[in-house]
C-alpha positions, -999 to +999 in steps of 0.1 A: -506+681+615-543+674+608-552+637+605-588+642+596-578+666+568-553+641+554-579+613+556-604+635+536-578+642+509-569+605+506-606+597+502-611+623+474-636+643+495-615+675+492-584+686+473-550+695+488-558+732+480-591+730+497-575+714+528-549+742+529-576+768+526-597+752+554-567+750+577-559+787+570-594+796+579-591+776+611-558+793+620-573+827+615-604+821+636-591+798+663-574+818+690-544+808+712-546+807+750-522+837+752-543+858+729-574+851+749-556+858+782-546+893+769-581+900+757-596+891+790-570+911+809-554+883+829-520+885+812-502+914+795-487+910+760-452+911+776-461+882+799-474+862+770-442+868+750-421+858+780-439+825+784-436+818+746-399+825+748-395+800+777-414+774+757-384+772+733-364+754+760-393+741+781-414+712+767-445+721+788-476+737+776-483+774+778-508+770+806-486+749+827-458+775+826-482+803+833-496+786+864-462+776+877-450+811+874-481+823+892-491+845+863-524+826+860-544+807+886-557+773+878-592+787+877-582+814+852-566+787+830-596+764+832-618+793+821-596+802+792-595+766+781-633+764+783-638+795+762-612+783+737-631+750+733-665+766+730-654+790+702-632+765+684-639+760+647-635+724+635-622+715+601-656+703+589-671+737+598-643+755+581-647+735+549-685+742+549-680+780+555-654+782+527-677+764+503-655+733+498-682+709+510-720+712+510-743+708+539-751+672+532-714+664+531-710+683+564-737+661+580-718+630+569-686+645+583-704+648+616-710+611+614-748+611+609-752+592+577-718+580+565-699+547+567-671+536+544-678+503+528-643+495+515-624+469+535-594+481+555-609+515+563-626+528+594-658+548+594-657+585+591-679+587+621-652+571+642-626+594+627-647+624+635-653+612+670-615+609+675-604+642+659-632+666+664-650+655+696-622+647+719-589+648+698-574+621+721-558+602+692-543+633+677-530+644+711-513+611+716-494+614+684-485+650+692-473+639+727-451+612+711-436+636+686-428+661+714-410+634+734-391+623+702-379+658+697-368+661+733-350+627+733-334+627+699-345+658+679-366+637+656-397+648+637-428+625+633-448+626+601-481+608+596-478+584+566-512+566+565-545+561+584-566+530+584-570+499+605-543+491+630-513+470+621-502+439+640-482+456+668-462+423+673-441+434+643-426+462+664-399+452+688-404+481+712-440+488+723-459+506+750-496+505+758-517+532+775-550+524+791-574+547+810-607+565+810-615+597+792-641+624+798-676+609+794-664+577+810-652+564+777-624+538+779-592+542+760-566+517+749-537+528+727-506+508+717-474+526+704-449+506+684-413+516+674-393+499+647-359+485+655-340+513+637-361+540+655-357+523+689-319+520+683-317+557+673-335+568+704-312+548+726-281+560+708-291+597+711-298+592+748-263+579+752-274+546+768-251+518+777-259+481+771-272+478+806-296+507+803-330+510+786-339+547+780-371+536+762-387+530+796-382+567+803-394+575+767-427+557+771-433+572+806-426+607+793-451+601+765-478+592+791-470+624+811-472+646+781-503+630+768-521+635+802-510+671+803-523+677+768-556+660+775-561+682+805-552+714+787-577+705+759-604+702+786-604+664+782-604+649+817-586+615+821-585+590+849-566+559+858-541+564+830-512+539+830-484+529+806-472+493+804-443+481+783-462+458+760-482+465+728-510+440+735-540+453+716-571+430+716-598+453+704-616+447+670-596+462+642-628+475+624-636+496+655-601+509+660-578+534+643-543+527+630-518+555+624-485+548+606-458+574+609-423+580+596-393+596+613-358+602+600-346+572+621-374+547+614-411+539+616-436+542+643-472+530+646-503+536+668-533+514+674-561+533+691-595+523+704-619+546+722-652+534+736-681+550+717-705+550+746-699+542+783-706+506+793 
């Protein structure tokens, strides 16, 4: 899923076909950790295939499995992640290279001269900060989807982007706070609708005295931290609390509304633009 691309289509900046072409270009040029490990001679093709097969039943990331099995050292993995990030092609760059946007549009995508004026929308600069610079918001949604698949076999699809909803309308919530690389503070609330929460509890086989959602939110935090680390985004003091209190200004925050087969979910995310 690519939230920035969906946002650009909704704003009329690019078409669905141009988005698909840009994503194809990204896929062709952005290399996976396993491919880079083979090229650098630290893993064999057979070892990479073995780790990929294990991932079908193991929710952890490729690098975590490789390190645990002592096929990669932590130093090797950190180097691979560094080179992957350095050579990564972002969506804005892909659209520019494919001729779907011009250089001035590209500058605006990088957040130099662009601000949306319509009420109820966040600035593209803030979207770009989230999804190109550190990807923290995208990784949080991906971590939540991974836990939903693990708990109940549910998929999570992004329905809309904009300013956050009132998280009080969601009966089951969790809130993550912590510090990202660059000493930027993060606050993110996750809300589950009543049908979705009931579906997760039902699939977990919970009794009336149990609350598997505590384990669900804890697992989201663990996966989120792992994915931040593997994306070379250091995090500190991350904690999850079982409330959705979100007090940051709506115009400085991002809201993501999602659908699942069992019900709706929502995210409210604020990331400090500069350290205090």
